[in-house]
N, C-alpha and C positions, 0 to 999 in steps of 0.2 A: 746570720743577721739577727739582731735582737728583736724581741716581739714588738717593742715600742716603735722601732724603726719600720718593721714590717707593716704595722697598722698605719703609721704615718704615710708611707708610700701608697698604701691601699686607699687612704682618704685622698691623697694627692691625685691618684689616678681617677678618682671619682670627680674631682674638680676639673681635671683635664677633660673628662667626658662632658661635663656641663659646658665647657668653653670650646670644645674642639670637635663637636660632632661633624659627621660628613654630610649632613643634610642642609648646610648653610654655607654661604660664602660672602665675600665683599663684592665680587664681580663674577659674571660668567656662569651662574647657575640659576635655578628657579627661585631659590630663597636668598635673594640679595637683601640688604638691610631694610628696604621698604616693604619686604614681604616676610620679615622675620616673625611678625605677629601671627602669620598663618601656620607656623610650626606647632604641631600638637604639644600641648603642655607648656609652651613658652609664655613668658609674661611681657614680651617685647612691645605690646600695644597698650600697656598700662600707664598710669599717670605719674609714676615716680622713676622715670627712666633717665639713663645717663648715656653719653656725656651731655653737657649743656654749654651754652654760651654764657659766660659769667659777665654780666653787665655791671661794671664796677660802680656806676652811679646809683645802682639799686641795692648794693651790698650794705649790710648793717654790721657794725662792729659788735662783737660779743666778747665781753671782758672775761668770760669763763674759759675762753680758749687760750690756756696758758702754754707753758713749754712742754715739749715731748720728752719722754725718757726712752732712749734707744739702747737695747741690750744686744751686744755683739754685732752691731752694724759695722764695726771696724775689724771684724774677724775675717781673715783671708781663707780660713778653713771652712767657713760657713757655706760658700758657694760650691755645690757638689757636682752638678751636671747641667747640660744644656740640651734642648731638643727643638728642632724645627717641626712644629705640628701641622704645618700647611696653612696656618693662619697668622702665625707670629713666631718669634723666637723667645723661648721661655727658659729661664735659669732657675733650677730647683735648689733649695737650701737644705742643710742638715736639719733633721727633725728636732724640735724642742730646744733649739739653740739661739735663735734670733727672736726678739720680742720688741713690741712697741706699746707704750702706755702714755698716759698724760695727754696733753693737747686737747682736752675736752672729751676724750674717749671715755666710754663707760666701761672701764675695766682694762685688762691686759689682753693683748692679741699676739698670737704666735705667727711669725712671718714664715710663709711656706714657699713663695716664689716671686720672681719679678719678670716682666716681659715688656714688649715695646710695640708701639704703633708708629707708622711712618707713611710717607707719600711715595713719590717715585724719584728716580735719580736726577731728573731734570727740574721738576718743580718740588722743592723740598718743603711741602706743606702737608704734614700728615699727623699732627697731634689730634687727639679726640676732643678734648676740651678747647674752647676758645675763650679769649678775654677781649671783650668789646669788639667782637667780630674778627679778631686776629687769630689765625691758626699758626702754631709754631711748626718747625720742621718735623719734630718727633715728640713722643711722650713716653715716659717710663712709668709703669704701674708696679708698685710693690704691694703684694697681696698678703693679708694676714687674716687668720680666723680667730674669733673670740676663743680665748684659752679654755680648753675643756670640752669644746664642741666638735662633733664630727662635721664633715663637709655638708652632709644632708641636714644636720641640725642648724648649721650656720646659715645655709641658704634659705632656711625657713624662718630665720630670726631677722627682724627688721634692722638690727644692729649686729648681725652675726659676722659680718666681714668688714674689715677696715682696709681701704686702699689709699696709698699715698701716691699722688700723681705729681710727676716732675716734668716740666717742659724741657726740651732740649733745643738749644739755639745754635745755629751754625756760625762759626767764625773762621776767618782765614788768617787770624793773627797767631804767631808763635808756632812752636812745634806741636805735633799731635800728642794728646795726653797718653801717658804710658798705661794707666788702668784701662782706658777706653780702647787703646790699641790692642791690649791683651784680650779684652772682651770680643772685639770684632774679629780676632783671629779664629774664633770658634764658629763664626757664621758659615752656614753651608746651605746648599739647595737640596740636600738629602733630607726627606721628610720621614718622621717617625722613628728616627734612630737617636737614642739617648747617648750622649757623649760625656765622659768624665771631664771635669774641669780641674786643672792642676794647681789650685791654691795660689793664684797669681794676682788676685784683686779682691777687694771687699766692697760691700754696698757703700760704706763710707768713702772709699776711694773714688767711686763713681759719682757720688753726690758732690764731693769737693767742698768748696767754701760757700755753698748756697746758704742763705740765712733761713734757718729752720724755724724761726719764730714768726715768719710772715707767711700766712696761708689762708686759703678760703675753705669753708666747710658747708656741706649740704648733704642731704639724705637722697640717695639715688639707688642705682642698680648696677649689676654687672653689665658690661658693654658688649657682650657676646651672648648668643643664645645659651641658656634659657632666659637671660636678662633678669635674673632673680632680683627682686627689690629688697635687697638685704645689705646694702653697702653704706657705710659711713664714709663719705668721700672727703679727703683732704687734698687740695690742689695748691701746691706751693707757688707763691707769687714770683719768686726769682727763678729764672731758667738756669739749667746747667749748660755752660758754654763748652762745646767741643768742636774740633776742627771739621770743616765742611766735608773733607774727604772721608772722614770716618762715618759721617751720617750717610753719605752716598753708598757706603759698603753694605748697608742693610738691604736696600732693594737690589743692588747689583749681585751680591753673593747669595742671597736667599731666593732670588727670582720671584719674590713677592712684592707687589706694589699696591699702594693706596689701601693699606690694611688698617682702616679706621672707620668707625661708625659716625655718621653725621650727627650733629647736635640735635637734641630732643627738646620738646616743649617743657618749660619749667612748671607749668600748671599750678600756679599760686604757691609754689615752694619759696622759701626764703633762703638766700645765700648769705652766710655770715663770714666775717673776717676776724682774725686774731687782732688784738689791740696794736700789735707792731706793724700791721699791714697798712701800707700807704693807700688811701682811698681819695678819689677826686672830691673836691668840696661839693656838697649838695647844691643844686641851683638855689639861689637866694630868693626868698619870698619876703614880702613886706605888706604893710597895710595901705600905703600910699606912696606916690610917685618917685621914690628913690631907687627902684629896682625894676626889673623886667616883669616880675610876677606879682602884680597887685591882685587883690581879691577877684577881679573879673577875669584874671588869667590863671588862677590857681588850678583850674582843671587841666591846664597844659603841662603841669609838673609831672615828672616821672612817677608812676604808680599812684597818681592822684585819684581820689574818689570824689573830688570837689564838684564834679558836674552831675552827681547822682540826683535822685528824686526824693531823698530822705535827708536833706541837708539842714544844718542849723547855723545860726539862730533863726527864729521865726517871729513874726508879729502875732501876738495873742489877741484875737478879737473876742472880747468877753461875751458878746451876744451869740457867738457861734460855739462857745465852749459847752461840752456835754458833761453833766454831773455824773460821776461814777462812784456808786456807793461802796465799791471795793477798795477805794483809796483811803484806807484807815491810817492810824497813827504809825509813825516810824519808831524804830528802836535804834537809838544812837549809843553805841558802845565806846566808851573811853573818849567821847567828845569833850569830857571834862579834864582830860589829862593835860596838865600844865607843862609837861616835859616831852610831849610827843613830837614836836617840831625839831628836825635835825638841823636844817639850814635854810636860809633864804637866798635866792639867786636872781640876778638880772639876766634874763635869757636873751635880751635884745628885742623881744616881742611882748614881754610881760614880766611882772614880778611874781615869782613862784616860791611858795613855802613847801619844802619836801619833808614828809614825815619819816621818822625812824622806821626801819624795816621791821623791828620787833615791837612797835608801838601797839599793835593789835587794835587800832581804831577801825570800827566797822559800822555799817548801816544795814538795816534790814527792815521788813515791814513796809508800810506806806504803799502797798500794792506791788512791791518788788517781789519777784519770784525766787530770788536767791539772796544769800548773804554776800555783801560786798566789802572788800578791804580798802580802806581809804589810803590813797597814795600821796596826794598833794592838794593844795589849793592855790589859786592864782587870781589875778585881777585884770579887768579891762576898764579903760577909762578914755575920756575925750581930751579936751584941752581946757584952758582957763575959762573960755567963754562958750564952750559947747559940751553937750552931754556925750557919754561914751559907753552906755550899757550895750550889750549885744542883743539880747531880747528886748522887744518893745511890747507895750500893752496899749491896745487901741492906738497904735502908731506913736505913742509917747515913749521917748527914750529917757532913761534915768541917767544920772551923772556917772555912775560906776556899776560894775557887776562883779561879784565874787563867785568863782566856780570851785566847788569841792569835788574832786575827781576820785572815784573808787572803781576798782575792778572786781569782777566776780571772784570770790574766794577760791573756787574750784578750778580756775583757769590761770595759766601763765599770762603775762601781759601780751605776748605775741599772739596767743590764742584769743584773748579777750578782744583785741582790736579787729579780729576777723569774725567775731560772733555778734549777731544782731542785738543781743542784750548783754554783751560782754562788759560794758562800762555803765556806771550810773553816775550822773553828774547832778549835783545840787546847785542851783543858781539862785543867788540872793542879790536883789537890787540894793544899791547903796546910795543914800542921799544925805544932804546936810541936816544937822539938828535944827530945830526951829530957832534956837538961839543964834546960830551962825549962818542960817540961810539968808542970802541977800534977796532983796526984792527982785521980782522977775525971775527967780530961780525955779527949780523943779517943783511942781505941785504934787501933793499926795494923791495918787490915783487909786488907792485902795483904802477902804474904810478900816479903822482899827490900826493904823500905822502908829507904832510906839516910839516913844522917845528913848534916850539912852541915859543910864545912870552914870554917876561919876566914876564908879568902879569899871564899868564897861569902857568908858572913854580912856581910862588909865591903861587898859589893855591895848587899845589902838595906838596910844602914845608909845607904848613899849615896842609894838610892831614897827611903826613908822620910824622909830629911832634908828633901826637898822638900815634904812634906805640910804643914809649918807655913806654907808660902808660898801654899797654896791652900785656906785654911780657908773662904773665901767661895765660894758657888756661882758657877760660870762663871769663876772665877779660874784662871789658868794661869801656869806658870813654865817658862822655857827650861831645858832640861837640858844642863848643861855638864860634869857629872861623867862619867867613863868608866864606862858601864854597858852591858853586852851582855845579850841574852836568854839566851845560853848561861850567863853568870855567874849569872843569877837562877835558872835551872833546875838548875844544879849537876850532880850525878852521877846524877840520876834516869834509870832505864832507859827509854829512848824507843823500845824495841822491843816493850814490853809494853803493849798498849792495847786499848780497846774501840772499836767503830765502829758508828754507826747514822746514818740520815738524819733530820734534824729541822729546827728553826727557830731564828731569833734568839730570845733569851729576854726581850727587851724589845719594846714596841710599835714597829713594826707586826707583829712576830712573823712576818716573811716566812719561808715554808717553803722555804728556799734553802740550807740548811747541811748539809754533810757533817761530822758530828761525830766527833772523836777524843778519847776520854777516857782519860788515862793511868792505869795501875794503881798505880804508885808515887806517893807524895805528896812534894812539896817540903817540906823541913824548914826552918823559919824560927824565930828567937828569938821567944818569945811576946810579949815587950815590944814588939818591932817590929810584930808583927801587930796588937796593940791600938792602935797609932797610927792605923790606918786609920779605925775608927769615931770615935776621939777627935778627930782633926784634921779629918776631913771633916764631922763634925757630924751624922751620921745613922747609923742602925743597921738591921740585918736587911734588907739590900738583896739579896734573892734571890727568884726566882720559885718557887713550889711546883712539885713534880714534876707532869708531865702524863701522861695515859693513853698507853700505848704503842700501843693499838689493834692493828692486824695487823702492825706492824713487828717485825723481828727485830734483836737486838743481836748483833754478831759480835765475835770476839776474835782477836787475833794469836796465832800459835803460837810465840812467841818463847821463847828459852831463859830460864832464871831470871835474875833481876836481877844487876847487877854484884856486889853484896855477896855473894850466894849463891855466884856463880862463884868469887869470891876465897876464900871459906871452903872450898869443895871443893878448890881448888888447895893451900891450906895443909894440909888434912887428908890429901892424897894420900901424902906421905912416911910419915905415921903408919900409913896403911893398908898400904903396902908393907912397912913394918917388921913389922906384925902378921902379914902373910902369910908372911914369910920367917923369922920368929922365933916359932914357935908355943909 
């Protein structure tokens, strides 16, 4: 035997030891699955365990989960031997011959074996994973180690093992599959004896015509002791259909029944799906009466945090605000970039402008403890005769509100929404310019509210020009005009603001936001403001204010706004003249 082959089988024996020790069982011994955590050195009671129930309504699509590359999955010479180890039937592969990569895996993995889990001959429900509570008759696991690692190294690496899981579904249609008939001919109740396989089927023959672009992905563990949390799991959505009589041969010939571990708690892990995977539509939410989940029912949505005690928006009572001297000036990086916006989209809930991934627009300072990368900004509004800001000041609601959303630069977006300060949102009230404000409209509730120059209004005209191109929900338009965030905000005093800890204001309402609400409003031509509800096709897209509970709202200790400062400077010569000319 070649040295490489010898070392391979030595490693394989080690993995067999990990998964087939004699001190555990599925039934009939002291260490059944509910007691696997008591096994010395085992990880079976930890928080990243497998299998799980995949709840499809909670699965998120991950566009980085592309196509797999399978090397020698079609080779009938790759399957070398089979063994009944007393827990399952395991087929061993030739060393360094079969590989898998792609599919979002971090590197290439060497495939070493595949094995099965099943129920009993009467009740054919024995898969380990479930989908929406459904257990399939069987499940096949194709096990691969990260290339270059020993078994010991792989089991100690959080991504050291890649397992491909295939559900097996029982059918009574047509003749029995030849590859599966060949495989089941090797089934035996003799344990511990390794039997050679005579090159009659390949892994590809067994998989058949399953669509390999449709799969789920999550981080988990081995499903047998020591339950090492080292597995990148891929569970394919489409089952392999084989004849019922072939499935029945697994418990009948091996004398092993119900060889599967019950599903384990997900413990805040996220299950992802490849782009090709069909997922059920998420429950529809809305702001008012045309769906089941209006704001008062958002807390009932799957995975919702909307019933928490750190929710947004809130009413800002100025008399209760606490001045915080630590809330100094912000640093706005590339807010002046006129080419940072990639596209504008009608989401069905708001109009959102998404920034280019390489735009490098950032915020820091202002009492923030991290640097934040700006992702997008969007708008909330009311209707033609009512205001629609989300935050209120002394119970006064402004006509519109603009939210600039940024995530911590050191976190992924998935990590950020799970972290208490993972997101930073800048909120700016919007109201009409003095020239276009109708009588009875919104009053200025903050001193130092500034007007807008003609150049600033030109920028808003450029932005609202795109609204006619996104009148349909989910429609978007590439932004080619020169529009910067600085131009939209104009001369608003960005040193005067409120600060509190809160949440996203739309489901799932993650309590991950450091909120900054600026005191001065942005002034926009009323006719341009009215284009948002008119062109988007919906009105009153704001969440009602939420209880503050025990939270405090803080205020910067900034000097008066720019306009006030200018007035003081203009008045100074007059004051001097009065002093010296009594």
